[in-house]
N, C-alpha and C positions, 0 to 999 in steps of 0.2 A: 504494500499498500503507501511507503514513503517513497520511494524511487515513482510511482505514477504521480504522486501529489508533488514532487520532485519537476517532473517531466508539464506539469499543467501549470505550475507557478513557472518555469523556463518560458514557456510558450509565451503566457500571459508579458511575463514581463518584457519580453521580445517584441509584441506587439505593441505595446504600451510605450515602450525606450526607443523602436525600430532605429538601432543601431546601424552607424556604416559601418563597411568594410574597408581600412587602410586602401590604396591605390597597392600598394607592395605586397598587400595579402592578398588580392584577388586572383591570380592565378593557382593559388594554393590552396582555396577555400573547396571548390569542386573536388579537388583530389582528396583532400581530407573527409571530407564527407562519403563519398565512395569506399574510403579507408575503413573510415566508420563503421559505414552500413556492412561490410565485409564482416568486422568484428563481429558487429550485433546479429547477423544471421547465423555466423558461427555458432555463437554462443546459445540464439536457440536450437540450433540444431543438436549440440551439446545438451543442453536440458531434457528435448525430446528424447535423447538417448540415455539420460539417467547420469552422465557424466561431467556434469557441468562444475566446474572450478570457478570461485571466482578472481583467484590470484591469476590465473590461466586466462579468464576473460580479459581484467586490467591489462596484464603484460600485453597479449594480442591486442587491444585497442589501440593503447599507446603506441606501440610499436609500430602496425601498420600504418596510422597517419605518419609516424615520423619518419619510417623510411619511404611512404609514397611522398612525404613533400620533399624528402633530400635525392629523392630521384628528378622530380622537375626542376628542383633547385639547380641540380648537375646539369641537366637536359637545358636551361634557361641561360647558365652559364658556357655551356658548347655550342647555344645559338641554335638548339633544336629540340626546346622547349616542347611544342605542341605536338612532337612525332611521341616524346616519351611520356607527356602528359595523357596522350590516346592510349598507347600501350599500358600503362598504368591500369585505366581506364578499364581495358578490355580484360585485363588477366584478372584484376578484381571481380568482375563484372560475370566472367567466368565462374570464378568463385563463390560469388554470390547467388548465381543461377545452378549452380552444382550442390548448395546448402539448400538452396530452398526446393529443389528435387527431392533429395532427401527427408525434408520436414512433410514435405509432401505424401513421399510414400510411407510414412511414419503414420499420419493421419490415415489416410485411407488404407493404408495395409495392402499396397499393390507394388 
């Protein structure tokens, strides 16, 4: 119940305060969101398989976001930021859909 209350509070504060994303952070935000979604869907899969560990989830969440941001930063420094961003989104997207398929198989026993 506490996570749901925190989520709702965060959404309400975001809608009320309408924070601006700094210009230097804008290329990294979509990648960080996709990386975070990968960790969340992976955590949901682990929860369904009854092997969820909160420490593993937090480490996965933080490391996914940091590694994805570092890859995009490296791509920006090399002048190929959009190509590496696309690569990160494709790889994480594949992981998200694979985990979603596993969750679907657990729910529908198919």
